[in-house]
N, C-alpha and C positions, 0 to 999 in steps of 0.2 A: 383179789385185782390187789395190788401192792398201790400203796397210792403214790407211786411215782410214773403210774400211767396215766392219770390227771395231767401232771406236768411234760407227758409225752406229746399230748395233744393240745397242748394249753398255745400251739401256732394260731389257730383259731382266735384265742383273744389277744389280740396282737398289743392289747392296751397294757398286759401284764410285762411285757418286756421293757415296757419304760421305767420299770421299776429299779434295773441294773443290775442286782443280784442275780436275776433267772438268767438260766444256761439252758438251753435247748438242745437235748441229746440226741434227739430224732426227730424229724418230720415225718408226718406220714399224711399223704394226701390221697387223689382219686386214684393215682396211679399203685398204691397199695392196696388198694379194695374196699378204703373208704367209700362209702356210697354215695355221698352228698357232701360240699361244703360248708353245707348251710347246718352248724351244729345248735341247737334251741338248746338243748341239755343234756348231761352226762351223769348218768346214775351208775354206781356197783352195787348190783345184789350179793345176799347172801351168800354166794357159792364162788364171789368173786370175780365174775363177769364185769365188765365195762359196756353199759348199752347209753345209746346215743340217739338222742331224738331227732331228726334232720328232717329237711323239707323235701326229703324224695325217700323214705323209706325208715325200718328201724334197724339201727346199727348193733352187731354185738362185736365185742373185741377181747379175746383170751390171752393178751400178751403175745401174741404170733402175729395172729391173722384174723381180716375181720370177716363178718359174715352179714348180708345184708337182707332182710325182711321186708316184701313188697304186699301189695294190696293187688287181689287177683279179683278180676271181675266172676260175677255169678258164684264166687266161692265165700259162703258165708262163714268160713274158719281160715281166714285168712287176714291180713290188716285192714281193719277196718277203712284206710284212708293211707297214700303215702306222705303225705303233713301229717307229722308226730311231733304233737306238743309238750307231751310229759310223758315220765315212766315212774311208777312205785311198785315195788314187790308187797302185795298186800298179805299175803300168805307166802310160808317158805315155798318156792319153786314156781311159785305164779305170779307173774307180773301183769299191773293194770295200766294199760296202755292208752293215753289220751291222742283223740286225732282230731282233724277237722270234721268228722262224718261219726262220732260214735264212740265208743272202746271197744278196745280187744283186751282179749285176755290171753297170755303166752305162758304154756306150761312149759319154764327154762330145763326143767327134768327129762321130758320125753322130745323137747325140741318141735315143740306145735302149737298151733292157736285152739283155745277153746273156747269159742267165743258164746257158746251155749251157757256158758256159766252166769252171763249176765242178763238176771231178772226183772230188770226194769226196761220195758220196752223202747221207751222215748230216748234210751242211752245206748240202746243196741247199735250194731253197725249199721250204715247204711238209713238210719232214722233222722238224718239231718243237723244231728247237736253238734255242736262245734266245742268240743271241749280243750280248753286251754288251761287246764292246771286241776293239779291233783294233791292232796292230803291229809295225811293218815295221821287222825285227831288222839285217837284214843283205841282202846282194846277192840271197840266195837263202832267206830265209827271211819269212813272214809268221805271225804266232803270232794265234792264234783264240781267245779266254777265250768257252767254251759250256757252259753247265748244270754249271758249276765246276769245267770240263775246261780246258787249255790244250793246245790242238792247234797243230800246223807244217805248214803248206806250203807248197811251193815257190813261184816266181815266175810258176810256169803254172797256180797253185793246184791242184797235184798234192798229195795227202797225204804226208806224210814221217813222221811219227810224233806220238806223245801224248806230249808233255813228262810231263804228269801220271803216266803208267806206270813211268816211269823209277823205279829203285828208291830213289833219292837225293832225287829230288823230290815221293815221292808224299805228302807232308804238307802239300802244297800243294792236294791233290784237296778240292773245294768250295769253293776260293777263287771270289769274284765280282767282276769289275772294272767298275765303272759310271763312265763321264766321269772315268776318273782320267788321270794322266799317268803313261806309261812313262818311267822315264830311263834313262841308260844313262852310268857315272861314268868316269874316265880308266882305272882297270882293266878295264873291259870288263863291269863285274858292272848288273846289270840292278837298278832299283831300282823295285817295282810297291806302289804303295797299293791293297789289298782292300777291300771293304767287309764281308768276312766272317772275316776274319782279320787283321787290321792289316799293318804293312811287313812286304812280303818281299823279301828281296836274295837274287838268284840269280847266283851266282858258275858259269860253265859250266866256267870251266879246273878247279878244284878240285871241280868236281861236288856243290856243298853251296849249302843254302837257308838263310839267316840269319832269323829271325823271333826272336819275343817267348818260343817256348818253345824255342830255340836260339842262343843270343846268347853266343858266347866272349869275344867281343870287347868286350862290354858299352857296346854302342852303345845310348844312351838313347833316341834315336829308335824302339826297337824294344820299348819298354816301351809304347807307349800301343795 
């Protein structure tokens, strides 16, 4: 999907229009097939499709038309919940979908959900986990923010460990990440803006978390 598709949908982010240089070439609404006006995340996969996490289903845009996927009651291989919070392609052709009631896996090549690929029962569809954010950290780690915890899965979606249970990381318990960008700096530290406890800086090498309560370097960004 060409980058201009992001601009076509930026009517949702009205604040961008105030920059003056932005020109809207087309406006897409529910009349055009958009499933819901509340778009939380836009994500482009490796095949060029643009995916939208919305308040009422998962949307796909192929440059011409929209397709929406919804939760189907009693169908374990449908979208886990219609409130979609985040989307990441964890393997080529396979999307991990974060919802308000667990994870879903979508095979974008075959066009179907394959939720049986989720091997950690606590994160399976219908188990009550409100998954708010996803982060692909390395070749073999997927970070899952759910119910104030950070769980680590491998690329086969097997549970590895709960990061927030580590003695040096327990201060992050209760942290909720919504629609925020995880960033990794040149030293490998993870900079994570949270909704509940401000900016967290995770240093995996030194096994320490910097935040407003522990800021020995006096980073001003942590004071907010």
